[in-house]
C-alpha positions in Angstrom: -5.8 29.9 -16.1 -3.6 28.0 -13.7 0.2 28.6 -13.8 2.9 26.0 -13.4 6.6 26.5 -13.0 8.8 23.9 -14.7 12.3 23.6 -13.4 14.3 21.4 -15.8 17.9 21.6 -16.9 17.3 19.9 -20.3 15.9 22.6 -22.5 14.2 20.2 -25.0 12.4 18.4 -22.2 11.3 21.6 -20.6 9.9 22.8 -23.9 8.1 19.5 -24.4 6.5 19.6 -20.9 5.6 23.2 -21.4 3.9 22.5 -24.7 1.9 19.6 -23.3 0.8 21.6 -20.3 -0.2 24.5 -22.5 -2.4 22.2 -24.6 -4.1 21.2 -21.3 -4.9 24.8 -20.5 -2.0 25.7 -18.2 0.3 28.7 -18.4 3.7 27.1 -18.0 6.9 29.0 -17.2 10.3 27.3 -17.3 13.6 27.7 -15.4 16.8 26.0 -16.1 17.7 25.4 -12.5 16.6 25.9 -8.9 19.0 28.7 -8.3 17.4 30.9 -10.9 14.0 30.2 -9.3 15.1 31.1 -5.8 16.5 34.4 -7.0 13.3 35.5 -8.7 10.2 33.7 -7.5 6.9 34.2 -9.3 4.1 36.0 -7.5 1.9 33.5 -5.7 4.3 30.6 -6.3 4.6 27.8 -3.7 7.5 25.4 -3.4 7.4 21.9 -2.1 
């Protein structure tokens, strides 16, 4: 299963995107802002 990190400050939108991606077979993780991601990156994550 492919993993996707969603960085979105609007919680409702992040949940919606996560649910849609989950239905498509992705394991989605969410973060509220870029700072929290830069403090604790996921293993194997790439940023662009």
